[in-house]
A tleap script that builds the chain and sets N, CA, C and O, in Angstrom:
source leaprc.protein.ff14SB
mol = sequence {
  NMET MET ASN LYS LYS THR ALA LYS ILE ILE
  CYS ILE LEU LEU VAL ILE SER GLY ILE PHE
  LEU VAL THR GLY CYS GLY GLN THR TYR ASN
  ALA PRO ALA ALA ILE VAL GLY GLN TRP ASN
  CYS HIE GLU ARG ALA SER ASP GLU THR THR
  ASP THR SER PHE TYR ALA LEU THR VAL ASP
  GLU ASP GLY THR PHE SER LEU TYR ASP GLN
  ALA ALA GLY ASN PRO GLY ILE SER GLY LYS
  MET TYR CYS ASP ASP THR GLY ASN LEU GLY
  ILE ILE ASN ILE GLU CYS ASP GLY ASP ASP
  PHE ASP PRO PRO VAL CYS TRP ASN ILE GLY
  GLN GLU ALA ARG LEU ARG TYR LYS ALA VAL
  SER LYS ASP THR ILE LYS LEU GLY TYR SER
  GLY ILE TRP LEU ILE PHE ASP ARG ALA CGLU
}
set mol.1.N position { 48.966 37.597 36.719 }
set mol.1.CA position { 48.624 36.898 35.509 }
set mol.1.C position { 48.406 35.415 35.801 }
set mol.1.O position { 49.131 34.811 36.592 }
set mol.2.N position { 47.386 34.836 35.144 }
set mol.2.CA position { 47.043 33.427 35.377 }
set mol.2.C position { 47.914 32.516 34.530 }
set mol.2.O position { 48.311 32.842 33.412 }
set mol.3.N position { 48.192 31.352 35.120 }
set mol.3.CA position { 48.885 30.358 34.309 }
set mol.3.C position { 47.867 29.570 33.505 }
set mol.3.O position { 46.664 29.699 33.729 }
set mol.4.N position { 48.335 28.759 32.576 }
set mol.4.CA position { 47.439 28.028 31.672 }
set mol.4.C position { 46.555 27.041 32.417 }
set mol.4.O position { 45.394 26.859 32.050 }
set mol.5.N position { 47.074 26.407 33.446 }
set mol.5.CA position { 46.309 25.417 34.196 }
set mol.5.C position { 45.121 26.085 34.902 }
set mol.5.O position { 44.012 25.550 34.883 }
set mol.6.N position { 45.344 27.226 35.511 }
set mol.6.CA position { 44.270 27.961 36.199 }
set mol.6.C position { 43.222 28.429 35.190 }
set mol.6.O position { 42.024 28.356 35.462 }
set mol.7.N position { 43.658 28.900 34.050 }
set mol.7.CA position { 42.741 29.361 33.017 }
set mol.7.C position { 41.867 28.207 32.506 }
set mol.7.O position { 40.675 28.400 32.264 }
set mol.8.N position { 42.446 27.013 32.339 }
set mol.8.CA position { 41.677 25.851 31.901 }
set mol.8.C position { 40.634 25.467 32.943 }
set mol.8.O position { 39.493 25.160 32.596 }
set mol.9.N position { 41.014 25.481 34.206 }
set mol.9.CA position { 40.070 25.116 35.274 }
set mol.9.C position { 38.910 26.105 35.304 }
set mol.9.O position { 37.756 25.693 35.420 }
set mol.10.N position { 39.190 27.378 35.204 }
set mol.10.CA position { 38.142 28.400 35.196 }
set mol.10.C position { 37.231 28.215 33.988 }
set mol.10.O position { 36.011 28.336 34.107 }
set mol.11.N position { 37.806 27.927 32.842 }
set mol.11.CA position { 37.031 27.709 31.622 }
set mol.11.C position { 36.095 26.506 31.777 }
set mol.11.O position { 34.927 26.572 31.393 }
set mol.12.N position { 36.602 25.425 32.332 }
set mol.12.CA position { 35.788 24.223 32.547 }
set mol.12.C position { 34.649 24.526 33.518 }
set mol.12.O position { 33.516 24.110 33.280 }
set mol.13.N position { 34.926 25.233 34.593 }
set mol.13.CA position { 33.889 25.586 35.565 }
set mol.13.C position { 32.823 26.476 34.935 }
set mol.13.O position { 31.640 26.320 35.235 }
set mol.14.N position { 33.216 27.398 34.077 }
set mol.14.CA position { 32.249 28.256 33.404 }
set mol.14.C position { 31.361 27.454 32.456 }
set mol.14.O position { 30.158 27.706 32.379 }
set mol.15.N position { 31.929 26.503 31.743 }
set mol.15.CA position { 31.151 25.662 30.836 }
set mol.15.C position { 30.146 24.829 31.633 }
set mol.15.O position { 28.975 24.751 31.260 }
set mol.16.N position { 30.590 24.212 32.719 }
set mol.16.CA position { 29.696 23.406 33.551 }
set mol.16.C position { 28.586 24.273 34.135 }
set mol.16.O position { 27.424 23.865 34.148 }
set mol.17.N position { 28.928 25.458 34.614 }
set mol.17.CA position { 27.915 26.370 35.155 }
set mol.17.C position { 26.912 26.759 34.086 }
set mol.17.O position { 25.716 26.844 34.367 }
set mol.18.N position { 27.369 26.996 32.877 }
set mol.18.CA position { 26.482 27.343 31.776 }
set mol.18.C position { 25.519 26.211 31.444 }
set mol.18.O position { 24.349 26.453 31.147 }
set mol.19.N position { 26.008 24.982 31.494 }
set mol.19.CA position { 25.144 23.826 31.229 }
set mol.19.C position { 24.037 23.757 32.272 }
set mol.19.O position { 22.877 23.536 31.924 }
set mol.20.N position { 24.377 23.943 33.550 }
set mol.20.CA position { 23.359 23.924 34.605 }
set mol.20.C position { 22.349 25.044 34.434 }
set mol.20.O position { 21.164 24.854 34.709 }
set mol.21.N position { 22.794 26.203 33.987 }
set mol.21.CA position { 21.867 27.315 33.786 }
set mol.21.C position { 20.892 27.046 32.650 }
set mol.21.O position { 19.719 27.409 32.735 }
set mol.22.N position { 21.374 26.411 31.588 }
set mol.22.CA position { 20.532 26.138 30.429 }
set mol.22.C position { 19.587 24.966 30.688 }
set mol.22.O position { 18.402 25.045 30.363 }
set mol.23.N position { 20.095 23.888 31.267 }
set mol.23.CA position { 19.280 22.691 31.449 }
set mol.23.C position { 18.558 22.664 32.783 }
set mol.23.O position { 17.586 21.924 32.938 }
set mol.24.N position { 18.993 23.427 33.718 }
set mol.24.CA position { 18.384 23.412 35.050 }
set mol.24.C position { 19.046 22.368 35.914 }
set mol.24.O position { 19.691 21.443 35.421 }
set mol.25.N position { 18.879 22.527 37.192 }
set mol.25.CA position { 19.463 21.602 38.148 }
set mol.25.C position { 18.337 21.019 38.982 }
set mol.25.O position { 17.503 21.770 39.488 }
set mol.26.N position { 18.288 19.716 39.140 }
set mol.26.CA position { 17.229 19.098 39.908 }
set mol.26.C position { 16.061 18.713 39.010 }
set mol.26.O position { 16.120 18.877 37.791 }
set mol.27.N position { 15.006 18.203 39.622 }
set mol.27.CA position { 13.847 17.737 38.878 }
set mol.27.C position { 12.872 18.873 38.591 }
set mol.27.O position { 12.668 19.760 39.419 }
set mol.28.N position { 12.283 18.828 37.417 }
set mol.28.CA position { 11.197 19.729 37.062 }
set mol.28.C position { 9.916 18.921 37.196 }
set mol.28.O position { 9.787 17.852 36.601 }
set mol.29.N position { 8.988 19.419 37.960 }
set mol.29.CA position { 7.745 18.699 38.153 }
set mol.29.C position { 6.853 18.888 36.934 }
set mol.29.O position { 6.717 19.991 36.405 }
set mol.30.N position { 6.249 17.787 36.503 }
set mol.30.CA position { 5.330 17.808 35.373 }
set mol.30.C position { 4.522 16.520 35.384 }
set mol.30.O position { 4.849 15.576 36.102 }
set mol.31.N position { 3.494 16.492 34.604 }
set mol.31.CA position { 2.682 15.280 34.486 }
set mol.31.C position { 2.522 14.958 33.011 }
set mol.31.O position { 2.432 15.866 32.184 }
set mol.32.N position { 2.485 13.681 32.673 }
set mol.32.CA position { 2.222 13.325 31.278 }
set mol.32.C position { 0.849 13.869 30.879 }
set mol.32.O position { -0.109 13.758 31.644 }
set mol.33.N position { 0.753 14.448 29.701 }
set mol.33.CA position { -0.507 15.058 29.245 }
set mol.33.C position { -1.663 14.062 29.286 }
set mol.33.O position { -2.802 14.451 29.543 }
set mol.34.N position { -1.386 12.799 29.039 }
set mol.34.CA position { -2.447 11.789 28.974 }
set mol.34.C position { -3.136 11.553 30.316 }
set mol.34.O position { -4.262 11.057 30.347 }
set mol.35.N position { -2.478 11.901 31.433 }
set mol.35.CA position { -3.103 11.634 32.732 }
set mol.35.C position { -3.564 12.904 33.448 }
set mol.35.O position { -4.078 12.833 34.565 }
set mol.36.N position { -3.386 14.054 32.816 }
set mol.36.CA position { -3.850 15.305 33.417 }
set mol.36.C position { -5.372 15.332 33.405 }
set mol.36.O position { -5.996 15.042 32.385 }
set mol.37.N position { -5.966 15.682 34.543 }
set mol.37.CA position { -7.420 15.797 34.617 }
set mol.37.C position { -7.976 15.259 35.919 }
set mol.37.O position { -7.249 15.022 36.884 }
set mol.38.N position { -9.285 15.074 35.918 }
set mol.38.CA position { -10.016 14.538 37.071 }
set mol.38.C position { -10.467 13.134 36.705 }
set mol.38.O position { -10.993 12.910 35.615 }
set mol.39.N position { -10.261 12.187 37.619 }
set mol.39.CA position { -10.495 10.779 37.327 }
set mol.39.C position { -11.217 10.092 38.478 }
set mol.39.O position { -11.013 10.435 39.642 }
set mol.40.N position { -12.059 9.124 38.147 }
set mol.40.CA position { -12.723 8.275 39.136 }
set mol.40.C position { -12.220 6.852 38.964 }
set mol.40.O position { -12.106 6.351 37.845 }
set mol.41.N position { -11.921 6.209 40.081 }
set mol.41.CA position { -11.330 4.871 40.045 }
set mol.41.C position { -12.393 3.793 39.857 }
set mol.41.O position { -13.527 3.928 40.317 }
set mol.42.N position { -12.001 2.722 39.172 }
set mol.42.CA position { -12.871 1.554 39.019 }
set mol.42.C position { -13.109 0.897 40.373 }
set mol.42.O position { -12.445 1.221 41.358 }
set mol.43.N position { -14.049 -0.015 40.410 }
set mol.43.CA position { -14.468 -0.648 41.655 }
set mol.43.C position { -13.358 -1.427 42.351 }
set mol.43.O position { -13.264 -1.400 43.578 }
set mol.44.N position { -12.525 -2.114 41.591 }
set mol.44.CA position { -11.464 -2.945 42.175 }
set mol.44.C position { -10.136 -2.699 41.454 }
set mol.44.O position { -10.095 -2.364 40.270 }
set mol.45.N position { -9.059 -2.877 42.215 }
set mol.45.CA position { -7.715 -2.840 41.620 }
set mol.45.C position { -7.531 -4.109 40.795 }
set mol.45.O position { -8.355 -5.022 40.851 }
set mol.46.N position { -6.448 -4.158 40.034 }
set mol.46.CA position { -6.215 -5.318 39.168 }
set mol.46.C position { -5.979 -6.605 39.948 }
set mol.46.O position { -6.038 -7.688 39.365 }
set mol.47.N position { -5.713 -6.519 41.257 }
set mol.47.CA position { -5.586 -7.745 42.064 }
set mol.47.C position { -6.941 -8.389 42.334 }
set mol.47.O position { -7.022 -9.478 42.901 }
set mol.48.N position { -8.013 -7.695 41.916 }
set mol.48.CA position { -9.403 -8.147 42.007 }
set mol.48.C position { -9.907 -8.335 43.436 }
set mol.48.O position { -10.983 -8.900 43.633 }
set mol.49.N position { -9.156 -7.877 44.437 }
set mol.49.CA position { -9.617 -7.977 45.817 }
set mol.49.C position { -9.678 -6.618 46.517 }
set mol.49.O position { -10.492 -6.431 47.421 }
set mol.50.N position { -8.833 -5.670 46.114 }
set mol.50.CA position { -8.785 -4.376 46.786 }
set mol.50.C position { -9.877 -3.451 46.268 }
set mol.50.O position { -9.930 -3.147 45.077 }
set mol.51.N position { -10.750 -3.005 47.171 }
set mol.51.CA position { -11.807 -2.051 46.822 }
set mol.51.C position { -11.171 -0.689 46.577 }
set mol.51.O position { -10.520 -0.133 47.462 }
set mol.52.N position { -11.359 -0.160 45.388 }
set mol.52.CA position { -10.812 1.158 45.039 }
set mol.52.C position { -11.900 2.088 44.507 }
set mol.52.O position { -11.602 3.155 43.970 }
set mol.53.N position { -13.155 1.682 44.657 }
set mol.53.CA position { -14.275 2.432 44.083 }
set mol.53.C position { -14.421 3.839 44.644 }
set mol.53.O position { -15.032 4.695 44.004 }
set mol.54.N position { -13.884 4.088 45.803 }
set mol.54.CA position { -14.042 5.379 46.478 }
set mol.54.C position { -12.954 6.383 46.123 }
set mol.54.O position { -13.027 7.539 46.540 }
set mol.55.N position { -11.940 5.962 45.355 }
set mol.55.CA position { -10.834 6.863 45.034 }
set mol.55.C position { -11.162 7.808 43.882 }
set mol.55.O position { -11.803 7.425 42.903 }
set mol.56.N position { -10.714 9.027 44.020 }
set mol.56.CA position { -10.720 10.016 42.941 }
set mol.56.C position { -9.287 10.502 42.784 }
set mol.56.O position { -8.539 10.569 43.760 }
set mol.57.N position { -8.913 10.834 41.580 }
set mol.57.CA position { -7.560 11.293 41.273 }
set mol.57.C position { -7.650 12.612 40.538 }
set mol.57.O position { -8.429 12.763 39.597 }
set mol.58.N position { -6.846 13.564 40.976 }
set mol.58.CA position { -6.712 14.837 40.277 }
set mol.58.C position { -5.247 15.018 39.941 }
set mol.58.O position { -4.389 14.896 40.816 }
set mol.59.N position { -4.946 15.310 38.674 }
set mol.59.CA position { -3.574 15.531 38.225 }
set mol.59.C position { -3.540 16.839 37.441 }
set mol.59.O position { -4.300 17.020 36.489 }
set mol.60.N position { -2.659 17.745 37.845 }
set mol.60.CA position { -2.473 19.019 37.146 }
set mol.60.C position { -1.215 18.971 36.292 }
set mol.60.O position { -0.313 18.173 36.547 }
set mol.61.N position { -1.160 19.831 35.273 }
set mol.61.CA position { -0.007 19.874 34.364 }
set mol.61.C position { 1.309 20.110 35.091 }
set mol.61.O position { 2.355 19.612 34.673 }
set mol.62.N position { 1.256 20.876 36.187 }
set mol.62.CA position { 2.491 21.195 36.908 }
set mol.62.C position { 2.975 20.043 37.784 }
set mol.62.O position { 3.939 20.201 38.534 }
set mol.63.N position { 2.313 18.879 37.697 }
set mol.63.CA position { 2.738 17.704 38.447 }
set mol.63.C position { 2.074 17.548 39.803 }
set mol.63.O position { 2.305 16.553 40.489 }
set mol.64.N position { 1.261 18.504 40.199 }
set mol.64.CA position { 0.538 18.380 41.460 }
set mol.64.C position { -0.530 17.301 41.297 }
set mol.64.O position { -1.250 17.282 40.299 }
set mol.65.N position { -0.631 16.401 42.282 }
set mol.65.CA position { -1.630 15.344 42.197 }
set mol.65.C position { -2.236 15.076 43.569 }
set mol.65.O position { -1.653 15.401 44.603 }
set mol.66.N position { -3.420 14.474 43.548 }
set mol.66.CA position { -4.093 14.053 44.772 }
set mol.66.C position { -4.929 12.824 44.468 }
set mol.66.O position { -5.783 12.845 43.582 }
set mol.67.N position { -4.681 11.757 45.204 }
set mol.67.CA position { -5.477 10.540 45.138 }
set mol.67.C position { -6.152 10.429 46.500 }
set mol.67.O position { -5.479 10.208 47.507 }
set mol.68.N position { -7.469 10.580 46.541 }
set mol.68.CA position { -8.147 10.689 47.830 }
set mol.68.C position { -9.452 9.897 47.849 }
set mol.68.O position { -9.984 9.518 46.805 }
set mol.69.N position { -9.945 9.662 49.041 }
set mol.69.CA position { -11.204 8.959 49.278 }
set mol.69.C position { -12.329 9.970 49.101 }
set mol.69.O position { -12.600 10.762 50.004 }
set mol.70.N position { -12.986 9.948 47.941 }
set mol.70.CA position { -14.023 10.943 47.657 }
set mol.70.C position { -15.306 10.685 48.440 }
set mol.70.O position { -16.092 11.611 48.641 }
set mol.71.N position { -15.539 9.458 48.886 }
set mol.71.CA position { -16.755 9.149 49.642 }
set mol.71.C position { -16.676 9.718 51.057 }
set mol.71.O position { -17.637 10.320 51.535 }
set mol.72.N position { -15.549 9.533 51.725 }
set mol.72.CA position { -15.398 9.983 53.110 }
set mol.72.C position { -14.685 11.329 53.203 }
set mol.72.O position { -14.691 11.971 54.253 }
set mol.73.N position { -14.073 11.750 52.102 }
set mol.73.CA position { -13.323 12.996 52.123 }
set mol.73.C position { -11.950 12.854 52.757 }
set mol.73.O position { -11.276 13.852 53.012 }
set mol.74.N position { -11.530 11.624 53.014 }
set mol.74.CA position { -10.229 11.388 53.636 }
set mol.74.C position { -9.116 11.477 52.607 }
set mol.74.O position { -9.293 11.093 51.451 }
set mol.75.N position { -7.974 11.982 53.031 }
set mol.75.CA position { -6.834 12.017 52.106 }
set mol.75.C position { -6.291 10.614 51.870 }
set mol.75.O position { -6.474 9.712 52.687 }
set mol.76.N position { -5.639 10.456 50.767 }
set mol.76.CA position { -4.930 9.223 50.443 }
set mol.76.C position { -3.465 9.575 50.318 }
set mol.76.O position { -2.698 9.475 51.276 }
set mol.77.N position { -3.088 9.992 49.111 }
set mol.77.CA position { -1.739 10.505 48.876 }
set mol.77.C position { -1.860 11.755 48.016 }
set mol.77.O position { -2.767 11.880 47.193 }
set mol.78.N position { -0.937 12.663 48.223 }
set mol.78.CA position { -0.884 13.869 47.394 }
set mol.78.C position { 0.546 14.358 47.383 }
set mol.78.O position { 1.351 13.998 48.243 }
set mol.79.N position { 0.851 15.182 46.400 }
set mol.79.CA position { 2.197 15.715 46.287 }
set mol.79.C position { 2.483 16.180 44.882 }
set mol.79.O position { 1.641 16.797 44.230 }
set mol.80.N position { 3.701 15.872 44.414 }
set mol.80.CA position { 4.160 16.269 43.085 }
set mol.80.C position { 4.692 15.051 42.354 }
set mol.80.O position { 5.134 14.077 42.963 }
set mol.81.N position { 4.637 15.132 41.030 }
set mol.81.CA position { 5.182 14.061 40.198 }
set mol.81.C position { 6.031 14.655 39.090 }
set mol.81.O position { 5.904 15.829 38.744 }
set mol.82.N position { 6.893 13.822 38.546 }
set mol.82.CA position { 7.654 14.217 37.362 }
set mol.82.C position { 7.926 12.990 36.515 }
set mol.82.O position { 8.016 11.868 37.014 }
set mol.83.N position { 8.053 13.232 35.223 }
set mol.83.CA position { 8.380 12.154 34.291 }
set mol.83.C position { 9.243 12.729 33.181 }
set mol.83.O position { 9.287 13.940 32.965 }
set mol.84.N position { 9.920 11.843 32.492 }
set mol.84.CA position { 10.790 12.264 31.400 }
set mol.84.C position { 10.305 11.765 30.052 }
set mol.84.O position { 10.835 12.177 29.020 }
set mol.85.N position { 9.311 10.889 30.036 }
set mol.85.CA position { 8.879 10.322 28.768 }
set mol.85.C position { 7.595 10.990 28.296 }
set mol.85.O position { 6.916 11.675 29.061 }
set mol.86.N position { 7.278 10.781 27.041 }
set mol.86.CA position { 6.073 11.376 26.467 }
set mol.86.C position { 5.179 10.330 25.828 }
set mol.86.O position { 4.229 10.675 25.125 }
set mol.87.N position { 5.466 9.060 26.060 }
set mol.87.CA position { 4.677 7.992 25.452 }
set mol.87.C position { 3.404 7.705 26.226 }
set mol.87.O position { 3.101 8.370 27.216 }
set mol.88.N position { 2.663 6.708 25.764 }
set mol.88.CA position { 1.424 6.305 26.430 }
set mol.88.C position { 1.648 5.273 27.520 }
set mol.88.O position { 0.724 4.987 28.282 }
set mol.89.N position { 2.831 4.709 27.619 }
set mol.89.CA position { 3.182 3.794 28.691 }
set mol.89.C position { 4.517 4.252 29.234 }
set mol.89.O position { 5.509 4.296 28.505 }
set mol.90.N position { 4.546 4.588 30.488 }
set mol.90.CA position { 5.790 5.098 31.025 }
set mol.90.C position { 5.852 5.048 32.530 }
set mol.90.O position { 5.094 4.339 33.192 }
set mol.91.N position { 6.773 5.819 33.045 }
set mol.91.CA position { 7.035 5.852 34.479 }
set mol.91.C position { 6.900 7.274 34.973 }
set mol.91.O position { 7.380 8.215 34.341 }
set mol.92.N position { 6.239 7.421 36.111 }
set mol.92.CA position { 6.198 8.704 36.803 }
set mol.92.C position { 6.805 8.498 38.184 }
set mol.92.O position { 6.629 7.454 38.811 }
set mol.93.N position { 7.503 9.487 38.628 }
set mol.93.CA position { 8.075 9.496 39.966 }
set mol.93.C position { 7.203 10.395 40.820 }
set mol.93.O position { 6.914 11.530 40.439 }
set mol.94.N position { 6.780 9.893 41.979 }
set mol.94.CA position { 5.945 10.710 42.845 }
set mol.94.C position { 6.681 11.017 44.139 }
set mol.94.O position { 7.428 10.189 44.662 }
set mol.95.N position { 6.458 12.210 44.639 }
set mol.95.CA position { 6.965 12.654 45.933 }
set mol.95.C position { 5.741 13.093 46.725 }
set mol.95.O position { 5.165 14.148 46.460 }
set mol.96.N position { 5.346 12.271 47.706 }
set mol.96.CA position { 4.113 12.516 48.457 }
set mol.96.C position { 4.375 13.408 49.666 }
set mol.96.O position { 5.438 13.363 50.285 }
set mol.97.N position { 3.376 14.213 49.977 }
set mol.97.CA position { 3.415 15.012 51.194 }
set mol.97.C position { 3.356 14.062 52.385 }
set mol.97.O position { 2.774 12.981 52.295 }
set mol.98.N position { 3.956 14.466 53.492 }
set mol.98.CA position { 3.972 13.632 54.690 }
set mol.98.C position { 2.670 13.655 55.468 }
set mol.98.O position { 2.356 12.698 56.176 }
set mol.99.N position { 1.917 14.721 55.348 }
set mol.99.CA position { 0.663 14.841 56.092 }
set mol.99.C position { -0.369 13.878 55.524 }
set mol.99.O position { -0.581 13.826 54.312 }
set mol.100.N position { -1.006 13.123 56.400 }
set mol.100.CA position { -2.105 12.234 56.012 }
set mol.100.C position { -1.727 11.265 54.896 }
set mol.100.O position { -2.537 11.005 54.006 }
set mol.101.N position { -0.529 10.738 54.930 }
set mol.101.CA position { -0.058 9.791 53.916 }
set mol.101.C position { -0.755 8.446 54.125 }
set mol.101.O position { -0.473 7.748 55.099 }
set mol.102.N position { -1.655 8.082 53.223 }
set mol.102.CA position { -2.430 6.854 53.336 }
set mol.102.C position { -2.626 6.254 51.945 }
set mol.102.O position { -3.696 6.405 51.354 }
set mol.103.N position { -1.599 5.569 51.413 }
set mol.103.CA position { -1.701 5.017 50.053 }
set mol.103.C position { -2.667 3.842 49.990 }
set mol.103.O position { -3.018 3.272 51.023 }
set mol.104.N position { -3.099 3.474 48.788 }
set mol.104.CA position { -3.944 2.285 48.639 }
set mol.104.C position { -3.262 1.067 49.276 }
set mol.104.O position { -2.049 0.895 49.152 }
set mol.105.N position { -4.040 0.234 49.951 }
set mol.105.CA position { -3.463 -0.904 50.672 }
set mol.105.C position { -2.776 -1.903 49.743 }
set mol.105.O position { -1.898 -2.645 50.182 }
set mol.106.N position { -3.157 -1.932 48.484 }
set mol.106.CA position { -2.542 -2.871 47.544 }
set mol.106.C position { -1.183 -2.374 47.031 }
set mol.106.O position { -0.453 -3.124 46.382 }
set mol.107.N position { -0.851 -1.127 47.317 }
set mol.107.CA position { 0.454 -0.570 46.945 }
set mol.107.C position { 1.284 -0.405 48.207 }
set mol.107.O position { 0.900 0.348 49.102 }
set mol.108.N position { 2.373 -1.070 48.290 }
set mol.108.CA position { 3.267 -0.946 49.436 }
set mol.108.C position { 4.337 0.100 49.102 }
set mol.108.O position { 5.506 -0.233 48.907 }
set mol.109.N position { 3.918 1.368 49.038 }
set mol.109.CA position { 4.828 2.431 48.616 }
set mol.109.C position { 5.221 3.306 49.798 }
set mol.109.O position { 4.514 3.387 50.803 }
set mol.110.N position { 6.357 3.952 49.647 }
set mol.110.CA position { 6.789 4.975 50.590 }
set mol.110.C position { 6.387 6.335 50.051 }
set mol.110.O position { 5.678 6.434 49.050 }
set mol.111.N position { 6.843 7.371 50.717 }
set mol.111.CA position { 6.482 8.726 50.303 }
set mol.111.C position { 7.101 9.108 48.963 }
set mol.111.O position { 6.633 10.044 48.316 }
set mol.112.N position { 8.129 8.412 48.544 }
set mol.112.CA position { 8.690 8.569 47.202 }
set mol.112.C position { 8.596 7.217 46.515 }
set mol.112.O position { 9.001 6.197 47.072 }
set mol.113.N position { 8.060 7.217 45.303 }
set mol.113.CA position { 7.870 5.944 44.593 }
set mol.113.C position { 7.883 6.186 43.094 }
set mol.113.O position { 7.682 7.303 42.618 }
set mol.114.N position { 8.124 5.112 42.372 }
set mol.114.CA position { 8.044 5.120 40.905 }
set mol.114.C position { 6.822 4.310 40.526 }
set mol.114.O position { 6.719 3.131 40.867 }
set mol.115.N position { 5.899 4.937 39.824 }
set mol.115.CA position { 4.687 4.276 39.370 }
set mol.115.C position { 4.719 4.125 37.861 }
set mol.115.O position { 5.332 4.929 37.158 }
set mol.116.N position { 4.063 3.100 37.374 }
set mol.116.CA position { 3.853 2.952 35.933 }
set mol.116.C position { 2.534 3.633 35.606 }
set mol.116.O position { 1.626 3.688 36.435 }
set mol.117.N position { 2.444 4.138 34.413 }
set mol.117.CA position { 1.159 4.653 33.949 }
set mol.117.C position { 0.924 4.184 32.522 }
set mol.117.O position { 1.859 3.944 31.759 }
set mol.118.N position { -0.350 4.063 32.190 }
set mol.118.CA position { -0.713 3.696 30.826 }
set mol.118.C position { -1.975 4.450 30.455 }
set mol.118.O position { -2.961 4.427 31.192 }
set mol.119.N position { -1.944 5.120 29.312 }
set mol.119.CA position { -3.128 5.772 28.763 }
set mol.119.C position { -3.813 4.749 27.873 }
set mol.119.O position { -3.381 4.512 26.746 }
set mol.120.N position { -4.877 4.145 28.375 }
set mol.120.CA position { -5.611 3.137 27.623 }
set mol.120.C position { -6.363 3.816 26.479 }
set mol.120.O position { -6.396 3.315 25.355 }
set mol.121.N position { -6.965 4.965 26.789 }
set mol.121.CA position { -7.643 5.806 25.806 }
set mol.121.C position { -7.627 7.222 26.366 }
set mol.121.O position { -7.034 7.462 27.417 }
set mol.122.N position { -8.272 8.163 25.679 }
set mol.122.CA position { -8.276 9.528 26.204 }
set mol.122.C position { -9.135 9.644 27.462 }
set mol.122.O position { -9.049 10.634 28.188 }
set mol.123.N position { -9.974 8.618 27.718 }
set mol.123.CA position { -10.863 8.642 28.876 }
set mol.123.C position { -10.577 7.567 29.916 }
set mol.123.O position { -11.300 7.467 30.907 }
set mol.124.N position { -9.541 6.763 29.714 }
set mol.124.CA position { -9.193 5.718 30.677 }
set mol.124.C position { -7.677 5.643 30.835 }
set mol.124.O position { -6.933 5.602 29.855 }
set mol.125.N position { -7.238 5.627 32.092 }
set mol.125.CA position { -5.813 5.498 32.392 }
set mol.125.C position { -5.628 4.441 33.471 }
set mol.125.O position { -6.573 4.061 34.163 }
set mol.126.N position { -4.383 3.973 33.597 }
set mol.126.CA position { -4.010 3.041 34.654 }
set mol.126.C position { -2.770 3.588 35.353 }
set mol.126.O position { -1.880 4.145 34.712 }
set mol.127.N position { -2.722 3.424 36.667 }
set mol.127.CA position { -1.521 3.692 37.452 }
set mol.127.C position { -1.174 2.397 38.169 }
set mol.127.O position { -2.049 1.768 38.763 }
set mol.128.N position { 0.084 1.991 38.123 }
set mol.128.CA position { 0.460 0.713 38.710 }
set mol.128.C position { 1.710 0.770 39.549 }
set mol.128.O position { 2.600 1.593 39.336 }
set mol.129.N position { 1.748 -0.133 40.512 }
set mol.129.CA position { 2.927 -0.320 41.352 }
set mol.129.C position { 3.073 -1.811 41.614 }
set mol.129.O position { 2.128 -2.458 42.065 }
set mol.130.N position { 4.244 -2.358 41.336 }
set mol.130.CA position { 4.538 -3.782 41.543 }
set mol.130.C position { 3.471 -4.684 40.936 }
set mol.130.O position { 3.052 -5.664 41.552 }
set mol.131.N position { 3.038 -4.351 39.734 }
set mol.131.CA position { 2.109 -5.196 39.002 }
set mol.131.C position { 0.645 -5.055 39.386 }
set mol.131.O position { -0.205 -5.752 38.830 }
set mol.132.N position { 0.330 -4.164 40.329 }
set mol.132.CA position { -1.068 -3.944 40.710 }
set mol.132.C position { -1.492 -2.572 40.203 }
set mol.132.O position { -0.901 -1.550 40.552 }
set mol.133.N position { -2.523 -2.573 39.377 }
set mol.133.CA position { -2.979 -1.366 38.693 }
set mol.133.C position { -4.276 -0.835 39.286 }
set mol.133.O position { -5.171 -1.602 39.639 }
set mol.134.N position { -4.366 0.487 39.392 }
set mol.134.CA position { -5.628 1.160 39.655 }
set mol.134.C position { -6.082 1.709 38.312 }
set mol.134.O position { -5.288 2.316 37.593 }
set mol.135.N position { -7.335 1.507 37.969 }
set mol.135.CA position { -7.855 1.911 36.667 }
set mol.135.C position { -8.838 3.056 36.882 }
set mol.135.O position { -9.706 2.986 37.752 }
set mol.136.N position { -8.695 4.100 36.091 }
set mol.136.CA position { -9.484 5.322 36.248 }
set mol.136.C position { -10.178 5.691 34.944 }
set mol.136.O position { -9.638 5.506 33.854 }
set mol.137.N position { -11.389 6.218 35.088 }
set mol.137.CA position { -12.120 6.813 33.969 }
set mol.137.C position { -12.208 8.318 34.215 }
set mol.137.O position { -12.316 8.774 35.353 }
set mol.138.N position { -12.159 9.068 33.130 }
set mol.138.CA position { -12.236 10.523 33.242 }
set mol.138.C position { -13.568 10.926 33.884 }
set mol.138.O position { -14.626 10.433 33.494 }
set mol.139.N position { -13.504 11.818 34.861 }
set mol.139.CA position { -14.716 12.316 35.524 }
set mol.139.C position { -15.404 13.303 34.602 }
set mol.139.O position { -14.743 14.040 33.870 }
set mol.140.N position { -16.714 13.322 34.631 }
set mol.140.CA position { -17.467 14.233 33.765 }
set mol.140.C position { -17.759 15.531 34.459 }
set mol.140.O position { -18.385 16.416 33.875 }
savepdb mol mol.pdb
quit
């Protein structure tokens, strides 16, 4: 027969386990609805010196993304993202694949980074790091 202390510990462990089962453990990958789609980058980053005209961005609902050099076909960064907010200005966390990791030169990011995003309109978005924004228009 169990004593009261053992029964309380088991009860607490069951409650904690139930919470993890209901809410999940770890990050769920997703993308803000406003940035899902195919995008072409503007000619220059907001620093007005970095050429970004060759970048294309693809973002899927499941958080899979790819920012690549569409002119040369070279990879830039790709991987998964997740966010917790649903607004038009927020933060996304990216986890980039290690293969061919080549971020924009104006972003000094590692393979894991927190980016800002802003939905300017349904056809224009911005992604930013340390105050430097890449601006994208929806691809047709």
